[in-house]
N, C-alpha and C positions, 0 to 999 in steps of 0.2 A: 502495499500500501505506499504511495507517494500523497505529499500535499504541497500544493502549490497554492500561493496568496501573490496576488497583486495588488502594489498600494494603492494603484492608481482605480481600484475596484472595491466595488459593496460586497464583492463574491468569491468565497477561496474555491478552490476543487480539490477534491479526492478523489485518486481512482485506486480501486480495490481490483479491479479487474482494466476491460478497453471499455467498458460503460462509466462515464463520468460523475459524478453528481455533485451538486452546488449548494452552498450553505452561504449564507448570513454570519455576519458578525456576532450574532447570537446564537451562533451553531444551530439555527436551525434551517430544514432542509428548505432550497428554493426549486420548485418546480417551472419549465420552461422558461429558464433563465438564460439570456444570452450568456456562452464562457467568457470569462474575461481574458482569454487569450494566455501564452506561455510566460512565465514570469520575467519582468525588464531585467536586463542586466547592463550593468553601466560601461561606458564605452571603454574599449580595451580590456574586458574582463572576457573570460570564455566560460561555459558552462561545462565543459567536459566532457560534452554528448557525443562526440566525432566517433571517437572508437567505439562506444557501447552501441552506437548507430551501426556501426560496421558490421561488429557482432551479431547484432540483429540481421541484418542482412544477410550475413554468412548462413546462420540457423535458417532462414527463411527459402533459400537456393537449396539448403540440403531437404529442407520439406516437399518442396515443388517437386525436385528429384525422386523424392522415397514414394510420397503419397500423391502427388499433385496436391498439394495445399498449397492455396494462392496467397498472398499478404498486401495489403498496402499499409504504409505507413503515411499518416497525416503529416508534414515538415512542419507546417504552421500552427499544430498543436502543441510542438514540442518546443522545452525552452534552449534556443539556438540563436547567436547573433547573427547576423550579416557575414559577419568573417565566416563563422563555425558553417551555414549551410553554403557559400560560394566556395570551401575549403572540400566541402560534402561533393559537390558537383563536379570539382576539378580531379577528386581524387578517383571519381566513378568514370571521371573520362565519357568518351563520344564513342557509339557506334556507330552503324550503317542506315542506320532508319533514323528517320524525323520525321513526321507527320504534324501537318496543319489542320485543325478542323473548326468551321465556322457552323455550330449549328449552336443556338442558346448561348452564343458570344462565343470567343476564339478560345480555342485550348491546343496548345504544345505537345505532343508524345516522343519522346526522347528515347532512345534505345542508350542505353552507359556502354560503355567498354564490357563490361559483365554480362555475358548471355543470361537473360531473364531478368535483368533487372531493367528498370523504364524508370523515367521520370515523365510525370504527368503534369503540367500546368494550365491553369487555367484564368482567363483575363474578364475583367468588366467591359465594358463599351469602352471606358475611359482609355482601357491599354493596362490597368491596374491589376496586377495580379489576388486573385481573389480565393484561389484554394493551390496547394502546391503539396505532389503525390508521389512517395517513392511507390510502384508496384512492382513486385515479384512473381513472375506467370509468364506464359509462354508468349502471349498475347493479350495486349491490355484490351479490356472490354469496350475501352470507345472504337477502339480500331475493328473491331468484328461487328460483322455483317448482322445485324437484328433479324430474328426469322420472321417478321412481318416486311420488312424490305425484301428480302429473299422470292417470299409468294409474291410480292409484286413486282419483283425482274422476270419471274416468271412468267407472270401474265402477261407484262409488256411484251416478252422475246413471243409468246404464243402468237399477240396480235400482229408481232413482225413478222413471223411466218405464216401467217393467214392472209396478208396482202399479197 
């Protein structure tokens, strides 16, 4: 269990599992609260979370190989400095695939130098990052053809062939 607190927020975050629970200053549970985000870190300080994140990715890759378990890590939910986030991306490097998707906002899916490890970034209309994830998977969900889209493709090809 970890306890995180943000000095600019009236909420604290307690993680006993992957499901966060938020509590106010009086230690009362708050439903439907906006998450306060990762704890603030002073400029020049590091959280020390780069190496543990790399270990997590190593374990996730093993799980992907062993039993096809996929994993998604929300980088914005972790206490990381911008320097650490950039360091993680540098260490992961770039692979051969980079896809830009324009659907309900812009997104970028980038393969890293480690097969099965992808960085997925979502942007708002102003171009600001609104979500950043590391996905451990053979192919990120965002790149997979959706079942209904494939059905529609079959119908369109049938019409094309009927002409």
